[in-house]
N, C-alpha and C positions, 0 to 999 in steps of 0.2 A: 504494500500500499504506499502510495506517495503521501508524504506529510503535508503537501499543499491541499489535499482533499480534506485534511483534518481541521484546518483553520476555521472554515465556516461552521463546521459541526461544534467545535469547541466554543466559538463566539455565541452560537445559539444556545448552547447548554449554560453558558455563564449568564446570558440574558434571562433564561428561565429561572435559574437560581436566584438572580437578582430580584426578579418579580416575586418569586415565592418566599424569600427570606428578607426583603428590603435591606440587603447587605451589598455594598459594592465589592466585587471580586477582582482580584489581580491575577491575570493569567501568567503562568510561569512558562519556561521554555518547553516546547514540545519536542519529543524524541520518538524515534521509530525503534521499537524493540522486538526482538524475536520472541522473548519469553513472556508468559502470561502472568509474571510476578513483578511487583514493584518493591522498592525498599521502604515504602510507606506502610503504616500500620493498618490502614483500611484501603482496599482496592475495590472500585466499582467497575464491573465489566459490562459493556454494552455491545451487542453484536450488531453489525451492519449487514444488511442483505439488500439485494437489488443490483443496480449498475456498479455500485461500490460495495466491496465485500471485505470484511475484516472485523477486528474487535478493538474497541476503544477503551483504554484503561484510565480511569481517574483515580489518582493516588492522593491520599490525604491522611493527616495524622488523626488518631483516635479522638483527641480532644476537639479538633475542628469538626470531624464527622459528627460527634455528639451534639455540638452546637448547631450544626446545620439541620440535623434531624429534628432537634428541639424547636427550631424556628419554623421549619416546614410543617410540623405536626401541631404547633401551637400549644405544647406542653413540655415540661422538663423531662429529659431522659438522662439517666446516669449510667445505664448499661445498654449495650446493643442486644435487645431481646427480639423476639419475632416481629413485634410491631414496629420497632426502630429499623 
């Protein structure tokens, strides 16, 4: 997968998160990896199908993930349970 195809996808994802959480996000550097693992504590995998196929990984710290889930769900989460 060419990284240039990811920029619009990541920009759209950031915009959705901004609307859902009312938090401004800063996009880090994008990298193309062969592995389905990141060095971050939480990894979100999103499969792309259609003309562009691949897997997009969003890596984030557990503390940021918890804050993000809490904002999106409108309630405080302290652990990643099935609802989070």
